[in-house]
N, C-alpha and C positions, 0 to 999 in steps of 0.2 A: 040809419045813422043820420044825425043832424048835420047840417052843412057846416063846413069849416068857415068861420068868420075871419075875413082877411082885411088887413089895413095895408095901404101902400104909402110908404114914406119916400118922398121924392117923386115929383110928377112931371119929369122931363121926358125926352123922346123914348128912352128905353121903357118907361112905364106906359107911355101913350101907345107905342107901336107893338110892344111885346107883352109885358106883364098884365096890364089891365084887360085888354081884349081876350087874352087867353084865360084869365080868371073868369071873365064874364061868360065865356063859352063852356066852362067846366061846370057840370051839373051838381058837383059836390061843394061848390063855393058860394058864399054870400059876401059880397063886398060891403064893408061896414064903415070905412073911414079913409079919408085921404089927407095927407100932410105934405106941405111944401113950405119952404121959407118965404115963397111968394104966395100969399093967400089967394090972389086972383087965379093963379095957375091951378091950385088945388080945388078952388071953387068950380072952375070950368070942368074939371074932371068929375067932380061930384054931381054937377048938373047933368052931365052927359050920361052918367050911369045911375042916376036916381038915388044918390047917397046923401044923407043929411049931415053927417059928421065931417067937419072940415077944420083942420088945425094948421098952425104954423110951428108948433112945438110937438115933437114926437113924445116928449115926456108927458105933456098934458094929455095927449091922445091915449097913451098907455094907461094913464091913471083914471081916465073917465069913460073909456069905451070897452065893452066886452069883446076882446079880440083873441082869436086862437092862433093866428099866424100873421107874420109881417113880411112884406117884400121891402128890402132896403135898396132903393134906387137913387140914393143921394150922391153928392160929390164924393170922390174917393176917400178924402181924408176923414169923412164922417162915417164910413162903413163900419168901423170897429165899434165906435161909441154907441151908435144906434142899435147895432146888432146885439151888443152886450146888454143894453137897457131892455131891449125886447125880450131877450132870453131870461133876464132876471124877473121880468113881468110874467113869465110863464108862457111866452109865445114861441112857436116854431119860427125859424128864421130862414128866409131865402135872401141871400146877399149877392149883389152884383159883383163882378170882377173889376179890377183885382180886389181880393177880399179885404186887404188891409195895406198899410204902408210899411209894415215891418213884421218880422216873425213874432216879435213880442206881442203885437196887437193880434195877430192870427191865433197865437196860442191862447190869449185871453178870451177870444171869441169861442174857441173850442171848449175851453174850461167852463165858460158861462153856460153854454148849451148843455154840457155834461152834468154840471152841478144842479141844473134846474130841470133836467129830464126832458129836454126839448130837442127837436131836430135842427141841424144846421146844414144847409145846402148852399153851394156856390154856383152861380149862373154860367157855368162853362157849357154853353149850348152846343159847341161843335161835336161833342160826343154823341149828341142825340139826333144829329142830322142823318137822314136815311142813307146818303152816299157813304158817310163815314162808318155807319153801322155795318153796311155791306162790306166795306174795305176791311174792317176789323175781322169779320167772318172769314174773308179770303185769306188774310194774313195768318189767322189762327189755324187755318186748314193746312198750312205749309205749302200751298200751291206754288208760290214763287220762291220757296226755300227760305233760308236764313236771310233776313234783311241786312244789307251791307251799307248802303248809303241812301240818303233821301234829300228832298228839297220841298219846302213848304212855304207858302206866302199868303198873307192876308193884308189887303190894302184897299183903300177907297179915297175919295176926295178930302177926307178929314172930318174931325169932330165938329168943325165949324159949319160944315155943310149938312150935318146930321142933327145937331143940337137945336132946340127951340130958341136958344139965345144967339145963334149965329156966331159972328166973329167975337162976341162978348162972352162966349161960353167959358165956363169954369174949366173945361177940358184943357184949355190952352194956358192955364195958370198953375204954376207949380205948387203954390201954397194951398190950392184946392184939389188939384189932380194928382200931385206927387210925381207922376210919370206920364208920358204922352202915348205915342203910338205903341211903344213897347208894352205898356200896361193895358192899353185899350184893346189892341189886336194881337200883339205878340204873345201875351199870356194865354190867349185862346189856342194858338197853334202849338205852344209849348205843352199845354195840357193835352191837346189832341195827340201829339207824337208820343207822349208818355203812355197814353191810353192805347193807341194803335199798336205800338211796339211792345207794350206790357213790360216796360222797364223804366228805370229812372235815368235822368240826365246826370252824367258824372262830372263833366267839365265843359266850360264855355269860354269862348272868346268873342267879343262883340264890339261893333261900332254902334253907338246910340247917340244920334245927332239931330240938330235942328238945321234943316237945309233950306226951307222955303217959307214956313209959316211965321207969322208975327207972334211968337210964343216963347215962353221960357221953359218949355218941356220939349222933348224930342218929337219930331214928325217922321223920322225914319229910324229903323233899327234893323241891322243885319247881324245875325248871330250864328256862329259855328257851334254846333252841339255834338259832343261825344257821349254816346250812351254807355251804360254799364257793360254791354256786350262788346263794345268796341266799335259799333256802327257809328258812322259820322254823317252829319248832314247840315244843311243851312236852313235858317228860319228868317224870313224877311217880313217885317211889319211896316206899313207905310200909310201916311195920311196924304201922300202926294200922287196917288194913282188917279189923276184927274180925268182920264178917259173913261173910267168905270171901275167897278169893284173886281178884285181878283181874289178868289178863295180856292186855291188849288194845291194839291199835294202829290208827289211822286215818290214811290218807294222802289228801290232797285234791289233785287234779291239774287240769290245764286241761280235760280231757275227762270227768272223773268222779271218783268216790271209791272207794278200796279200804279195806275194813274187815276186820280180823283179830280174830276172836272166840275166847274160850276156851270154846266151846260144844261139847257132846258130839256134835251132829249136823252142824251147818253151821259151818265155821271161817273161811271166806273168802268175802266178798261184794263184788262189783263193781257199782256203780251208775253208769251212764253218763248224760251229759246228754241223750242221745237218748231216755231213758226206759227203756232195757233194763236188766235186772238179771240177774247171773250169780251162782250160788251153788255153792260147792265143799265137799265133804266129803272131807277128805284125811287125817284122823287128828288125834288130840288133842294139845294142848300139855301137856307133863308138868307136874304141879303138886305142891305139898307136902302136899296134902290126901289123906285116905283115898281109895283108889281111883285116885289120880292118878299112881301110880308107874310110868308107862310108860317104856320105855327112852329115854334122852336122846340116844343116838347118839354121845355124846362118846367113850366107851370104844372102840367099834368104829372110829371115825375115827382115834383115837390108835394102836390096834394095827395097823390097815391101813397107816398111814403108816410104821410100822416094817417090816412084812413086805414092803411094796412099795418101801421105801427112797425115800420122797418127803417133801417138806415138809408138815407137818400143815396142814389148811385154816385153822386158827385158831392161827397161829404166835405166838411170843413178841413179834415186832414188832407184830402186830395187837393183842395184849393190851396192849402199852405205849401204843399210840395211844388206846385206850379209857381206860386209866388216866390219861393226860394230860388228858382231858376232865374226869374226876372231880376231879383236882387243881385244874383251872381253876375248876370249880364251887365247890369249897371256898374257894378264894381270893376268888371273887366274893362269896360269902356273908359272909366275914370282912371284906372291904373295902367291902361295899355298893356295888359298881361292876361295870360290864361288864368282862370279862376276855377278851383274845384268847388262844386256846388255845396258839398257837405261842410266846407269851411265857412260858409255863410250861416251864422247862428242867430 
């Protein structure tokens, strides 16, 4: 089988540290083009990986280069338009999260992929982290019984410490990002809990606020989630964990507790009510910190879905369900009320 010809649109940190190195390491991939609104940034990426096609317009790229698949790593407000244009050009699409700024955009992305016979995958990498895969296996086995409550958090020093633009990053600007920590980190943990517990979020109550950053988007979000089964839990997303990244989850069940740690040695711990304790070392959770750039698994899953001609494990429909919870949380924070997720259309 010939290699999958891949173009990357948006050459910021997520492309630099995640998408492009993982494409370069995949034997089934040929990187053929880079695009960024800043031509110098795209050129630097092209020079590094020996690619000749450099663009500032994704439409020109799609019209002029033979491309099989596109990674959409742009500012959030452009996710939908770039993804739809790529799908209409016959390209498979891997889009970063949050997949869109509204359910209307998300539906249009899914429709474009379906109508043009291409794959659409959303970059919710938490599902693919080894500790989370192990935790899913344990929960599915029934070892801790029915999940009753949970707490999950994802935080670091902020998009301004991660982005190549620093304090001028688009992540801090509502007209380009749409939402802050809630959409950058919170959507990851919402997606993770939906997947771990194998059920949808029914109702939310949230505080989505700007506490410290010079930004017009939220830098902290704390959300109460009620699942369809009645299980309840908290999700915290923060850009003000200045001491270091925290990506941890705990699920409390009828028979015990499951802990997921971002620890280098032991990542999953099961403590049962009979007093027994199980510890698992299964591999690290990828982080934004130095030394934490382990493979996310997203690129390999995307490419294998193309070569095997199957639906990606994190489809557009899955991305839209997680986005819907984010939108419900934003509505809850604004209205200071509980919001039923299905009421957000």
